N, CA, C and O atoms as CSV, one atom per row, in Angstrom:
chain,resi,resn,atom,element,x,y,z
A,1,MET,N,N,75.934,122.567,80.769
A,1,MET,CA,C,76.326,123.339,81.936
A,1,MET,C,C,75.188,123.333,82.954
A,1,MET,O,O,74.027,123.494,82.580
A,2,MET,N,N,75.504,123.150,84.232
A,2,MET,CA,C,74.458,123.117,85.248
A,2,MET,C,C,74.086,124.533,85.684
A,2,MET,O,O,74.880,125.468,85.577
A,3,ASP,N,N,72.857,124.660,86.178
A,3,ASP,CA,C,72.383,125.951,86.664
A,3,ASP,C,C,73.043,126.310,87.981
A,3,ASP,O,O,73.431,125.436,88.756
A,4,LEU,N,N,73.162,127.583,88.222
A,4,LEU,CA,C,73.675,128.100,89.483
A,4,LEU,C,C,72.490,128.355,90.403
A,4,LEU,O,O,71.522,129.006,90.009
A,5,TYR,N,N,72.564,127.844,91.623
A,5,TYR,CA,C,71.512,128.060,92.613
A,5,TYR,C,C,71.961,129.158,93.552
A,5,TYR,O,O,73.036,129.070,94.146
A,6,ILE,N,N,71.144,130.198,93.691
A,6,ILE,CA,C,71.500,131.319,94.547
A,6,ILE,C,C,70.298,131.774,95.359
A,6,ILE,O,O,69.151,131.470,95.030
A,7,LEU,N,N,70.585,132.513,96.433
A,7,LEU,CA,C,69.550,133.220,97.182
A,7,LEU,C,C,69.682,134.694,96.844
A,7,LEU,O,O,70.748,135.285,97.019
A,8,ASP,N,N,68.617,135.275,96.369
A,8,ASP,CA,C,68.565,136.698,96.053
A,8,ASP,C,C,67.904,137.403,97.235
A,8,ASP,O,O,66.678,137.411,97.345
A,9,HIS,N,N,68.706,137.994,98.116
A,9,HIS,CA,C,68.189,138.684,99.308
A,9,HIS,C,C,67.634,140.040,98.866
A,9,HIS,O,O,68.321,141.059,98.936
A,10,HIS,N,N,66.393,140.033,98.417
A,10,HIS,CA,C,65.797,141.211,97.789
A,10,HIS,C,C,65.136,142.171,98.768
A,10,HIS,O,O,64.896,143.326,98.417
A,11,LYS,N,N,64.836,141.729,99.982
A,11,LYS,CA,C,64.307,142.620,101.022
A,11,LYS,C,C,64.644,142.023,102.379
A,11,LYS,O,O,64.915,140.827,102.483
A,12,LYS,N,N,64.630,142.844,103.410
A,12,LYS,CA,C,65.047,142.418,104.740
A,12,LYS,C,C,64.261,141.190,105.204
A,12,LYS,O,O,63.030,141.197,105.230
A,13,GLY,N,N,64.990,140.146,105.565
A,13,GLY,CA,C,64.376,138.939,106.094
A,13,GLY,C,C,63.806,137.987,105.060
A,13,GLY,O,O,63.233,136.959,105.421
A,14,TRP,N,N,63.950,138.302,103.795
A,14,TRP,CA,C,63.388,137.468,102.725
A,14,TRP,C,C,64.400,137.286,101.606
A,14,TRP,O,O,65.234,138.153,101.347
A,15,ALA,N,N,64.303,136.129,100.947
A,15,ALA,CA,C,65.164,135.862,99.796
A,15,ALA,C,C,64.397,135.040,98.774
A,15,ALA,O,O,63.529,134.234,99.110
A,16,ARG,N,N,64.744,135.268,97.533
A,16,ARG,CA,C,64.188,134.460,96.441
A,16,ARG,C,C,65.180,133.348,96.139
A,16,ARG,O,O,66.364,133.609,95.923
A,17,MET,N,N,64.701,132.111,96.124
A,17,MET,CA,C,65.528,130.995,95.680
A,17,MET,C,C,65.501,130.998,94.161
A,17,MET,O,O,64.438,130.928,93.545
A,18,MET,N,N,66.684,131.082,93.568
A,18,MET,CA,C,66.789,131.169,92.118
A,18,MET,C,C,67.585,129.986,91.580
A,18,MET,O,O,68.581,129.566,92.167
A,19,GLN,N,N,67.125,129.466,90.462
A,19,GLN,CA,C,67.849,128.441,89.719
A,19,GLN,C,C,68.269,129.112,88.427
A,19,GLN,O,O,67.492,129.190,87.475
A,20,GLY,N,N,69.510,129.599,88.397
A,20,GLY,CA,C,69.930,130.447,87.291
A,20,GLY,C,C,69.125,131.742,87.360
A,20,GLY,O,O,69.123,132.419,88.388
A,21,ASP,N,N,68.447,132.084,86.278
A,21,ASP,CA,C,67.590,133.269,86.242
A,21,ASP,C,C,66.137,132.950,86.572
A,21,ASP,O,O,65.289,133.842,86.558
A,22,LYS,N,N,65.845,131.692,86.867
A,22,LYS,CA,C,64.467,131.250,87.095
A,22,LYS,C,C,64.110,131.268,88.585
A,22,LYS,O,O,64.806,130.667,89.403
A,23,PHE,N,N,63.032,131.956,88.928
A,23,PHE,CA,C,62.537,132.015,90.301
A,23,PHE,C,C,61.963,130.662,90.691
A,23,PHE,O,O,61.198,130.064,89.935
A,24,PHE,N,N,62.343,130.172,91.897
A,24,PHE,CA,C,61.795,128.919,92.397
A,24,PHE,C,C,60.777,129.174,93.501
A,24,PHE,O,O,59.617,128.782,93.374
A,25,ARG,N,N,61.199,129.829,94.585
A,25,ARG,CA,C,60.278,130.195,95.654
A,25,ARG,C,C,60.927,131.248,96.539
A,25,ARG,O,O,62.138,131.464,96.490
A,26,GLU,N,N,60.100,131.895,97.346
A,26,GLU,CA,C,60.594,132.882,98.297
A,26,GLU,C,C,60.642,132.244,99.680
A,26,GLU,O,O,59.720,131.531,100.076
A,27,ILE,N,N,61.714,132.504,100.403
A,27,ILE,CA,C,61.866,131.953,101.741
A,27,ILE,C,C,62.144,133.062,102.751
A,27,ILE,O,O,62.601,134.150,102.401
A,28,ASN,N,N,61.857,132.755,104.009
A,28,ASN,CA,C,62.037,133.683,105.117
A,28,ASN,C,C,63.388,133.425,105.789
A,28,ASN,O,O,63.986,132.362,105.623
A,29,GLU,N,N,63.849,134.404,106.539
A,29,GLU,CA,C,65.157,134.326,107.183
A,29,GLU,C,C,65.301,133.162,108.163
A,29,GLU,O,O,66.421,132.820,108.544
A,30,ASN,N,N,64.202,132.552,108.575
A,30,ASN,CA,C,64.333,131.396,109.466
A,30,ASN,C,C,64.970,130.201,108.742
A,30,ASN,O,O,65.298,129.199,109.378
A,31,CYS,N,N,65.143,130.301,107.439
A,31,CYS,CA,C,65.813,129.239,106.676
A,31,CYS,C,C,67.330,129.372,106.700
A,31,CYS,O,O,68.027,128.401,106.405
A,32,TRP,N,N,67.868,130.549,107.043
A,32,TRP,CA,C,69.322,130.707,107.036
A,32,TRP,C,C,69.897,131.381,108.291
A,32,TRP,O,O,71.112,131.363,108.490
A,33,ASP,N,N,69.060,131.962,109.123
A,33,ASP,CA,C,69.552,132.675,110.302
A,33,ASP,C,C,69.334,131.833,111.556
A,33,ASP,O,O,68.194,131.673,111.993
A,34,PRO,N,N,70.404,131.289,112.145
A,34,PRO,CA,C,70.231,130.411,113.307
A,34,PRO,C,C,69.590,131.109,114.503
A,34,PRO,O,O,68.883,130.462,115.275
A,35,THR,N,N,69.816,132.401,114.676
A,35,THR,CA,C,69.208,133.124,115.797
A,35,THR,C,C,67.693,133.151,115.659
A,35,THR,O,O,66.976,132.926,116.634
A,36,VAL,N,N,67.207,133.422,114.469
A,36,VAL,CA,C,65.764,133.421,114.211
A,36,VAL,C,C,65.210,132.019,114.451
A,36,VAL,O,O,64.163,131.853,115.078
A,37,ARG,N,N,65.922,131.015,113.947
A,37,ARG,CA,C,65.473,129.625,114.078
A,37,ARG,C,C,65.398,129.193,115.551
A,37,ARG,O,O,64.424,128.569,115.971
A,38,ILE,N,N,66.413,129.523,116.314
A,38,ILE,CA,C,66.440,129.162,117.738
A,38,ILE,C,C,65.309,129.858,118.492
A,38,ILE,O,O,64.678,129.249,119.356
A,39,ASN,N,N,65.048,131.112,118.181
A,39,ASN,CA,C,63.940,131.825,118.828
A,39,ASN,C,C,62.589,131.185,118.500
A,39,ASN,O,O,61.698,131.158,119.349
A,40,GLU,N,N,62.431,130.673,117.285
A,40,GLU,CA,C,61.201,129.961,116.927
A,40,GLU,C,C,61.086,128.658,117.723
A,40,GLU,O,O,59.993,128.285,118.150
A,41,TYR,N,N,62.194,127.981,117.919
A,41,TYR,CA,C,62.192,126.774,118.754
A,41,TYR,C,C,61.637,127.107,120.133
A,41,TYR,O,O,60.765,126.409,120.650
A,42,LYS,N,N,62.154,128.186,120.725
A,42,LYS,CA,C,61.721,128.582,122.071
A,42,LYS,C,C,60.235,128.949,122.084
A,42,LYS,O,O,59.504,128.571,122.999
A,43,LEU,N,N,59.803,129.676,121.078
A,43,LEU,CA,C,58.410,130.123,120.990
A,43,LEU,C,C,57.437,128.943,120.965
A,43,LEU,O,O,56.393,128.982,121.615
A,44,PHE,N,N,57.780,127.903,120.218
A,44,PHE,CA,C,56.891,126.757,120.054
A,44,PHE,C,C,57.284,125.559,120.923
A,44,PHE,O,O,56.683,124.489,120.826
A,45,ASP,N,N,58.296,125.748,121.771
A,45,ASP,CA,C,58.769,124.721,122.685
A,45,ASP,C,C,59.200,123.440,121.945
A,45,ASP,O,O,58.905,122.328,122.383
A,46,TYR,N,N,59.901,123.624,120.818
A,46,TYR,CA,C,60.429,122.491,120.059
A,46,TYR,C,C,61.747,122.047,120.661
A,46,TYR,O,O,62.505,122.864,121.184
A,47,GLN,N,N,62.020,120.767,120.589
A,47,GLN,CA,C,63.265,120.213,121.102
A,47,GLN,C,C,64.184,119.697,119.996
A,47,GLN,O,O,65.401,119.646,120.176
A,48,VAL,N,N,63.613,119.318,118.861
A,48,VAL,CA,C,64.401,118.777,117.758
A,48,VAL,C,C,63.903,119.343,116.434
A,48,VAL,O,O,62.809,119.901,116.350
A,49,GLN,N,N,64.714,119.192,115.422
A,49,GLN,CA,C,64.349,119.632,114.080
A,49,GLN,C,C,64.730,118.540,113.091
A,49,GLN,O,O,65.792,117.930,113.216
A,50,VAL,N,N,63.877,118.292,112.119
A,50,VAL,CA,C,64.170,117.373,111.024
A,50,VAL,C,C,64.335,118.216,109.771
A,50,VAL,O,O,63.454,119.003,109.424
A,51,VAL,N,N,65.454,118.051,109.097
A,51,VAL,CA,C,65.743,118.849,107.911
A,51,VAL,C,C,65.729,117.950,106.688
A,51,VAL,O,O,66.420,116.932,106.646
A,52,CYS,N,N,64.948,118.326,105.705
A,52,CYS,CA,C,64.881,117.604,104.432
A,52,CYS,C,C,65.116,118.606,103.316
A,52,CYS,O,O,64.525,119.686,103.297
A,53,THR,N,N,65.973,118.239,102.398
A,53,THR,CA,C,66.196,119.118,101.260
A,53,THR,C,C,65.004,119.046,100.307
A,53,THR,O,O,64.273,118.056,100.285
A,54,ILE,N,N,64.822,120.094,99.531
A,54,ILE,CA,C,63.771,120.096,98.519
A,54,ILE,C,C,64.330,119.462,97.242
A,54,ILE,O,O,65.526,119.586,96.977
A,55,PRO,N,N,63.504,118.794,96.454
A,55,PRO,CA,C,64.009,118.072,95.278
A,55,PRO,C,C,64.866,118.901,94.329
A,55,PRO,O,O,65.797,118.368,93.725
A,56,VAL,N,N,64.579,120.181,94.185
A,56,VAL,CA,C,65.363,120.992,93.253
A,56,VAL,C,C,66.828,121.092,93.692
A,56,VAL,O,O,67.696,121.402,92.876
A,57,LEU,N,N,67.104,120.834,94.964
A,57,LEU,CA,C,68.473,120.912,95.458
A,57,LEU,C,C,69.188,119.566,95.487
A,57,LEU,O,O,70.356,119.507,95.873
A,58,PHE,N,N,68.522,118.486,95.090
A,58,PHE,CA,C,69.196,117.191,95.001
A,58,PHE,C,C,70.328,117.334,93.986
A,58,PHE,O,O,70.140,117.932,92.927
A,59,ALA,N,N,71.469,116.802,94.296
A,59,ALA,CA,C,72.636,116.963,93.423
A,59,ALA,C,C,72.971,115.656,92.715
A,59,ALA,O,O,74.097,115.166,92.805
A,60,TYR,N,N,72.000,115.097,92.017
A,60,TYR,CA,C,72.216,113.841,91.320
A,60,TYR,C,C,73.317,113.942,90.270
A,60,TYR,O,O,73.917,112.935,89.895
A,61,PHE,N,N,73.577,115.147,89.801
A,61,PHE,CA,C,74.576,115.375,88.776
A,61,PHE,C,C,75.998,115.337,89.329
A,61,PHE,O,O,76.949,115.207,88.559
A,62,SER,N,N,76.163,115.448,90.645
A,62,SER,CA,C,77.506,115.562,91.222
A,62,SER,C,C,78.235,114.222,91.228
A,62,SER,O,O,77.617,113.158,91.260
A,63,LYS,N,N,79.525,114.297,91.198
A,63,LYS,CA,C,80.365,113.119,91.304
A,63,LYS,C,C,80.356,112.656,92.750
A,63,LYS,O,O,80.258,113.493,93.647
A,64,PRO,N,N,80.455,111.355,93.018
A,64,PRO,CA,C,80.403,110.854,94.394
A,64,PRO,C,C,81.354,111.582,95.346
A,64,PRO,O,O,80.976,111.866,96.483
A,65,LYS,N,N,82.560,111.884,94.917
A,65,LYS,CA,C,83.513,112.540,95.813
A,65,LYS,C,C,83.064,113.960,96.166
A,65,LYS,O,O,83.465,114.488,97.204
A,66,ASP,N,N,82.243,114.586,95.325
A,66,ASP,CA,C,81.773,115.950,95.582
A,66,ASP,C,C,80.400,115.974,96.248
A,66,ASP,O,O,80.030,116.955,96.893
A,67,GLY,N,N,79.657,114.898,96.087
A,67,GLY,CA,C,78.305,114.846,96.639
A,67,GLY,C,C,78.337,114.529,98.071
A,67,GLY,O,O,77.286,114.442,98.707
């Protein structure tokens, strides 16, 4: 059985990335809130964003039609 990946929103603006019951890392709301992300773009005068998944989220186990 594969692990369930969840975000545990344990305090305002922060979440723990969990793999089943195992803690992976803590992330800030700029990872899921587009308003926060857009405001950061404006603050730093960014025009583009490159998004790369972290290895723990690679879905090598998935079937091609689901991946």
